[in-house]
C-alpha positions as CSV (number, residue, x, y, z in Angstrom):
1,M,9.8,-1.2,-6.2
2,C,8.8,-3.1,-9.4
3,S,7.3,-1.3,-12.2
4,H,4.0,-3.1,-11.9
5,L,3.5,-1.8,-8.3
6,Q,4.6,1.6,-9.4
7,N,1.8,1.7,-12.0
8,K,-0.8,0.6,-9.6
9,L,0.2,3.2,-7.1
10,F,1.2,6.2,-9.0
11,D,-0.9,6.2,-12.1
12,V,-4.2,8.1,-11.6
13,D,-6.1,5.0,-13.0
14,G,-4.1,2.5,-10.9
15,I,-6.0,0.2,-8.7
16,Y,-4.0,1.3,-5.5
17,H,-3.9,5.0,-6.3
18,R,-6.7,5.9,-3.9
19,L,-4.7,4.1,-1.2
20,W,-1.7,6.0,-2.0
21,I,-3.5,9.4,-1.8
22,S,-5.0,8.5,1.6
23,M,-1.6,7.4,2.8
24,Q,-0.3,10.9,2.2
25,D,-3.0,12.4,4.4
26,D,-2.6,10.0,7.3
27,P,0.2,10.9,9.7
28,E,0.0,7.5,11.4
29,L,1.0,5.5,8.3
30,T,4.4,5.0,6.9
31,A,5.6,2.8,4.1
32,V,8.9,1.1,3.3
33,V,9.9,-0.6,0.2
34,R,11.3,-4.1,0.8
35,S,12.0,-6.8,-1.8
36,R,10.2,-4.8,-4.6
37,Q,7.0,-4.8,-2.2
38,L,5.5,-1.9,-0.4
39,H,5.1,-2.6,3.3
40,I,2.6,-0.3,5.0
41,Y,2.7,0.5,8.9
42,R,0.4,2.1,11.2
43,N,2.1,3.4,14.3
44,G,5.0,1.0,13.8
45,K,2.9,-2.2,13.4
46,K,2.7,-3.7,9.9
47,V,-0.8,-3.7,8.4
48,L,-0.4,-4.4,4.7
49,I,1.9,-5.6,2.1
50,L,1.4,-4.5,-1.5
51,A,3.2,-6.4,-4.5
52,G,3.1,-5.7,-8.1
53,K,1.7,-8.9,-9.5
54,S,0.4,-10.8,-6.6
55,A,-2.6,-10.0,-4.3
56,P,-2.3,-7.8,-1.4
57,K,-1.5,-9.3,1.9
58,V,-3.5,-8.1,4.9
59,I,-1.5,-8.5,8.0
60,R,-4.0,-7.0,10.4
61,E,-7.4,-5.3,9.9
62,D,-7.1,-1.6,9.4
63,K,-9.2,1.2,7.8
64,I,-6.5,1.4,4.9
65,C,-7.3,-2.2,4.1
66,E,-11.0,-1.3,3.5
67,M,-9.8,0.7,0.4
68,L,-8.5,-2.3,-1.3
69,P,-10.3,-3.4,-4.5
């Protein structure tokens, strides 16, 4: 995972931090790091890709996507 994405996810003031916290509380969500990006899945189906410097890529509509800035 690139440092830009790490800062956005794990820093308290990061733009994806709320997303990260809600992922911890949702047992249906899983995340995998691939090619320095975070791929987020709900029940085995990809819903979102987060990258450090580029815009998030919404694969399918999901309630987690509504939390994007």
